[in-house]
Structure formats: C-alpha cells, structure tokens
N, CA and C atoms as an extended XYZ file, in Angstrom:
255
Properties=species:S:1:pos:R:3:atomname:S:1:resname:S:1:resid:I:1 pbc="F F F"
N        11.762       -0.793       13.259 N   MET     1
C        11.536        0.150       12.183 CA  MET     1
C        10.161       -0.110       11.569 C   MET     1
N         9.526        0.940       11.157 N   VAL     2
C         8.206        0.837       10.530 CA  VAL     2
C         8.383        0.613        9.028 C   VAL     2
N         7.635       -0.341        8.504 N   LYS     3
C         7.645       -0.627        7.066 CA  LYS     3
C         6.246       -0.365        6.525 C   LYS     3
N         6.186        0.060        5.291 N   ILE     4
C         4.909        0.179        4.587 CA  ILE     4
C         4.903       -0.948        3.575 C   ILE     4
N         4.001       -1.902        3.775 N   ARG     5
C         3.991       -3.103        2.954 CA  ARG     5
C         2.570       -3.594        2.737 C   ARG     5
N         2.450       -4.684        1.976 N   LEU     6
C         1.145       -5.248        1.664 CA  LEU     6
C         0.758       -6.330        2.666 C   LEU     6
N        -0.530       -6.405        2.958 N   THR     7
C        -1.118       -7.470        3.744 CA  THR     7
C        -2.151       -8.148        2.860 C   THR     7
N        -2.125       -9.467        2.805 N   ARG     8
C        -3.042      -10.184        1.921 CA  ARG     8
C        -4.373      -10.422        2.621 C   ARG     8
N        -5.428      -10.216        1.874 N   ALA     9
C        -6.779      -10.508        2.331 CA  ALA     9
C        -7.478      -11.193        1.164 C   ALA     9
N        -8.735      -11.493        1.296 N   GLY    10
C        -9.459      -12.111        0.203 CA  GLY    10
C        -9.464      -13.622        0.317 C   GLY    10
N       -10.231      -14.236       -0.546 N   ALA    11
C       -10.410      -15.684       -0.519 CA  ALA    11
C        -9.295      -16.391       -1.287 C   ALA    11
N        -9.315      -17.692       -1.228 N   LYS    12
C        -8.368      -18.513       -1.970 CA  LYS    12
C        -8.513      -18.225       -3.463 C   LYS    12
N        -7.406      -18.004       -4.136 N   LYS    13
C        -7.341      -17.698       -5.571 CA  LYS    13
C        -7.970      -16.346       -5.926 C   LYS    13
N        -8.334      -15.529       -4.934 N   ARG    14
C        -8.906      -14.197       -5.159 CA  ARG    14
C        -8.184      -13.197       -4.261 C   ARG    14
N        -6.926      -12.885       -4.557 N   PRO    15
C        -6.169      -12.009       -3.661 CA  PRO    15
C        -6.693      -10.579       -3.649 C   PRO    15
N        -6.557       -9.976       -2.515 N   PHE    16
C        -6.889       -8.578       -2.296 CA  PHE    16
C        -5.882       -8.093       -1.265 C   PHE    16
N        -5.284       -6.949       -1.484 N   TYR    17
C        -4.216       -6.494       -0.601 CA  TYR    17
C        -4.561       -5.161        0.040 C   TYR    17
N        -4.120       -4.999        1.278 N   ARG    18
C        -4.202       -3.722        1.972 CA  ARG    18
C        -2.789       -3.186        2.119 C   ARG    18
N        -2.624       -1.904        1.939 N   ILE    19
C        -1.339       -1.252        2.152 CA  ILE    19
C        -1.353       -0.747        3.588 C   ILE    19
N        -0.375       -1.198        4.385 N   VAL    20
C        -0.376       -0.902        5.812 CA  VAL    20
C         0.983       -0.403        6.267 C   VAL    20
N         0.975        0.362        7.349 N   ALA    21
C         2.193        0.723        8.068 CA  ALA    21
C         2.259       -0.208        9.266 C   ALA    21
N         3.384       -0.942        9.399 N   ILE    22
C         3.490       -1.962       10.434 CA  ILE    22
C         4.944       -2.095       10.871 C   ILE    22
N         5.153       -2.528       12.092 N   ASP    23
C         6.511       -2.791       12.577 CA  ASP    23
C         7.073       -3.962       11.782 C   ASP    23
N         8.304       -3.847       11.313 N   GLU    24
C         8.883       -4.866       10.432 CA  GLU    24
C         9.040       -6.223       11.110 C   GLU    24
N         9.044       -6.276       12.431 N   ARG    25
C         9.194       -7.548       13.143 CA  ARG    25
C         7.900       -8.328       13.243 C   ARG    25
N         6.794       -7.709       12.922 N   LYS    26
C         5.485       -8.365       13.008 CA  LYS    26
C         5.235       -9.252       11.794 C   LYS    26
N         4.349      -10.224       11.949 N   ALA    27
C         3.971      -11.110       10.851 CA  ALA    27
C         3.162      -10.340        9.813 C   ALA    27
N         3.039      -10.928        8.629 N   ARG    28
C         2.382      -10.252        7.507 CA  ARG    28
C         0.972       -9.796        7.847 C   ARG    28
N         0.192      -10.633        8.495 N   ASN    29
C        -1.206      -10.293        8.767 CA  ASN    29
C        -1.458       -9.876       10.213 C   ASN    29
N        -0.419       -9.362       10.885 N   SER    30
C        -0.584       -8.850       12.241 CA  SER    30
C        -1.317       -7.520       12.222 C   SER    30
N        -1.617       -7.031       13.411 N   ARG    31
C        -2.328       -5.767       13.531 CA  ARG    31
C        -1.418       -4.606       13.115 C   ARG    31
N        -1.828       -3.830       12.106 N   PRO    32
C        -0.983       -2.728       11.627 CA  PRO    32
C        -1.135       -1.476       12.487 C   PRO    32
N        -0.215       -0.556       12.302 N   LEU    33
C        -0.309        0.750       12.946 CA  LEU    33
C        -1.376        1.604       12.269 C   LEU    33
N        -1.453        1.498       10.925 N   GLU    34
C        -2.432        2.279       10.167 CA  GLU    34
C        -2.669        1.640        8.794 C   GLU    34
N        -3.919        1.679        8.344 N   PHE    35
C        -4.270        1.254        6.987 CA  PHE    35
C        -4.099        2.454        6.065 C   PHE    35
N        -3.385        2.245        4.957 N   LEU    36
C        -3.076        3.362        4.066 CA  LEU    36
C        -3.726        3.259        2.693 C   LEU    36
N        -4.258        2.100        2.358 N   GLY    37
C        -4.881        1.957        1.051 CA  GLY    37
C        -5.179        0.510        0.731 C   GLY    37
N        -5.662        0.283       -0.499 N   THR    38
C        -5.999       -1.060       -0.957 CA  THR    38
C        -5.503       -1.260       -2.385 C   THR    38
N        -5.347       -2.534       -2.740 N   PHE    39
C        -4.927       -2.907       -4.084 CA  PHE    39
C        -5.637       -4.193       -4.461 C   PHE    39
N        -6.376       -4.163       -5.578 N   ASP    40
C        -7.092       -5.336       -6.074 CA  ASP    40
C        -6.548       -5.692       -7.453 C   ASP    40
N        -5.667       -6.703       -7.539 N   PRO    41
C        -5.037       -7.033       -8.815 CA  PRO    41
C        -5.923       -7.840       -9.754 C   PRO    41
N        -7.045       -8.361       -9.285 N   LYS    42
C        -7.860       -9.246      -10.115 CA  LYS    42
C        -8.864       -8.508      -10.997 C   LYS    42
N        -9.125       -7.246      -10.727 N   THR    43
C       -10.061       -6.508      -11.567 CA  THR    43
C        -9.348       -6.055      -12.837 C   THR    43
N       -10.112       -5.697      -13.834 N   ASN    44
C        -9.527       -5.219      -15.082 CA  ASN    44
C       -10.111       -3.850      -15.397 C   ASN    44
N        -9.386       -2.756      -15.272 N   PRO    45
C        -7.992       -2.645      -14.835 CA  PRO    45
C        -7.870       -2.795      -13.320 C   PRO    45
N        -6.655       -2.980      -12.845 N   GLU    46
C        -6.411       -3.152      -11.417 CA  GLU    46
C        -6.878       -1.926      -10.645 C   GLU    46
N        -7.495       -2.166       -9.473 N   LYS    47
C        -7.949       -1.059       -8.627 CA  LYS    47
C        -6.888       -0.764       -7.586 C   LYS    47
N        -6.535        0.489       -7.486 N   LEU    48
C        -5.539        0.925       -6.517 CA  LEU    48
C        -6.020        2.209       -5.883 C   LEU    48
N        -6.165        2.197       -4.574 N   SER    49
C        -6.507        3.433       -3.869 CA  SER    49
C        -5.522        3.588       -2.715 C   SER    49
N        -4.836        4.720       -2.702 N   VAL    50
C        -3.793        4.966       -1.714 CA  VAL    50
C        -3.959        6.362       -1.159 C   VAL    50
N        -3.815        6.486        0.151 N   ARG    51
C        -3.792        7.804        0.779 CA  ARG    51
C        -2.342        8.282        0.758 C   ARG    51
N        -1.955        8.934       -0.336 N   THR    52
C        -0.553        9.320       -0.519 CA  THR    52
C        -0.088       10.318        0.537 C   THR    52
N        -0.998       11.158        1.039 N   ASP    53
C        -0.605       12.091        2.096 CA  ASP    53
C        -0.194       11.343        3.362 C   ASP    53
N        -0.924       10.282        3.700 N   ALA    54
C        -0.584        9.486        4.877 CA  ALA    54
C         0.718        8.711        4.663 C   ALA    54
N         0.923        8.202        3.452 N   VAL    55
C         2.172        7.500        3.140 CA  VAL    55
C         3.346        8.464        3.267 C   VAL    55
N         3.205        9.666        2.723 N   ASP    56
C         4.268       10.666        2.814 CA  ASP    56
C         4.562       11.038        4.269 C   ASP    56
N         3.517       11.091        5.103 N   ALA    57
C         3.715       11.404        6.521 CA  ALA    57
C         4.520       10.299        7.209 C   ALA    57
N         4.217        9.036        6.907 N   TRP    58
C         4.973        7.925        7.501 CA  TRP    58
C         6.415        7.922        7.005 C   TRP    58
N         6.626        8.200        5.728 N   VAL    59
C         7.986        8.238        5.189 CA  VAL    59
C         8.776        9.367        5.843 C   VAL    59
N         8.127       10.494        6.101 N   ALA    60
C         8.793       11.610        6.773 CA  ALA    60
C         9.211       11.235        8.194 C   ALA    60
N         8.469       10.308        8.814 N   LYS    61
C         8.807        9.845       10.162 CA  LYS    61
C         9.870        8.748       10.138 C   LYS    61
N        10.276        8.305        8.942 N   GLY    62
C        11.339        7.313        8.853 CA  GLY    62
C        10.899        5.938        8.390 C   GLY    62
N         9.654        5.777        7.982 N   ALA    63
C         9.173        4.470        7.512 CA  ALA    63
C         9.807        4.124        6.172 C   ALA    63
N        10.000        2.841        5.929 N   GLN    64
C        10.575        2.358        4.679 CA  GLN    64
C         9.478        1.705        3.847 C   GLN    64
N         9.520        1.913        2.533 N   LEU    65
C         8.558        1.291        1.628 CA  LEU    65
C         9.119       -0.031        1.121 C   LEU    65
N         8.254       -1.051        1.028 N   SER    66
C         8.683       -2.290        0.385 CA  SER    66
C         8.786       -2.018       -1.118 C   SER    66
N         9.562       -2.815       -1.859 N   PRO    67
C         9.703       -2.564       -3.304 CA  PRO    67
C         8.373       -2.579       -4.054 C   PRO    67
N         7.475       -3.488       -3.700 N   THR    68
C         6.180       -3.567       -4.376 CA  THR    68
C         5.342       -2.332       -4.081 C   THR    68
N         5.308       -1.929       -2.830 N   VAL    69
C         4.525       -0.745       -2.463 CA  VAL    69
C         5.121        0.498       -3.112 C   VAL    69
N         6.446        0.560       -3.213 N   LYS    70
C         7.089        1.706       -3.853 CA  LYS    70
C         6.624        1.840       -5.297 C   LYS    70
N         6.554        0.713       -6.020 N   SER    71
C         6.093        0.777       -7.412 CA  SER    71
C         4.607        1.125       -7.490 C   SER    71
N         3.802        0.632       -6.550 N   LEU    72
C         2.367        0.967       -6.542 CA  LEU    72
C         2.158        2.451       -6.257 C   LEU    72
N         2.917        3.000       -5.317 N   ILE    73
C         2.804        4.429       -4.985 CA  ILE    73
C         3.211        5.275       -6.187 C   ILE    73
N         4.293        4.866       -6.842 N   ARG    74
C         4.755        5.589       -8.034 CA  ARG    74
C         3.659        5.574       -9.100 C   ARG    74
N         3.026        4.414       -9.286 N   ARG    75
C         1.957        4.288      -10.270 CA  ARG    75
C         0.754        5.155       -9.894 C   ARG    75
N         0.407        5.190       -8.595 N   ALA    76
C        -0.732        5.992       -8.134 CA  ALA    76
C        -0.465        7.476       -8.338 C   ALA    76
N         0.760        7.912       -8.031 N   LYS    77
C         1.093        9.334       -8.213 CA  LYS    77
C         1.103        9.718       -9.677 C   LYS    77
N         1.616        8.818      -10.539 N   ARG    78
C         1.635        9.082      -11.978 CA  ARG    78
C         0.212        9.181      -12.513 C   ARG    78
N        -0.666        8.281      -12.041 N   HIS    79
C        -2.055        8.282      -12.482 CA  HIS    79
C        -2.772        9.549      -12.004 C   HIS    79
N        -2.485        9.979      -10.782 N   ALA    80
C        -3.098       11.196      -10.255 CA  ALA    80
C        -2.623       12.430      -11.038 C   ALA    80
N        -1.359       12.422      -11.444 N   ALA    81
C        -0.823       13.572      -12.199 CA  ALA    81
C        -1.430       13.644      -13.594 C   ALA    81
N        -1.622       12.508      -14.256 N   THR    82
C        -2.221       12.520      -15.595 CA  THR    82
C        -3.718       12.809      -15.515 C   THR    82
N        -4.356       12.372      -14.426 N   GLY    83
C        -5.783       12.650      -14.258 CA  GLY    83
C        -6.054       14.103      -13.963 C   GLY    83
N        -5.146       14.766      -13.284 N   ALA    84
C        -5.323       16.179      -12.928 CA  ALA    84
C        -5.036       17.087      -14.119 C   ALA    84
N        -4.219       16.617      -15.045 N   ALA    85
C        -3.840       17.462      -16.180 CA  ALA    85
C        -4.911       17.527      -17.249 C   ALA    85
C-alpha cells in the first residue's frame, strides 16, 4: 500500500522534512514514488509547501495519509482558504 508520509532531511539538530508518496514497506529515507511537498519546522513561522492536487490524486488512487501529514495537509488547506478569501 502507498503511504503519504514525512522523510527527514537536514543536518543534525536542524530538521527539514519532505512529504513523499512511498510504499509502506520501504524505509523512511528510501526512494519515494513522488515528492509532494516540504515542511520546515525550525523557521518562524513554520514553512509548509504542499502540492495538494498531487496529494488528492494519490488519495484517490488509494494512498493513506500518516497522522502528521494529515494534520499538515489540513493546515495547508485552511491557510489557502483564508488566504484566498
């Protein structure tokens, strides 16, 4: 099954995450099927960029979101809705 989850990048004590679509049996930093966005928790405010159309396409194909990614996607959509209004 395909999961949409975070992959850690960045230096020691400086985390940076990529949102990826990957087979659930693969290791965290294995080669993903597709890169869907990034998340930088160390900036103020946190930087989040997500290709929500690509995430929706993977979910339509049966991909599952991890709990953390689900909350990040919800936050990105909420931010996009308030920014558009």
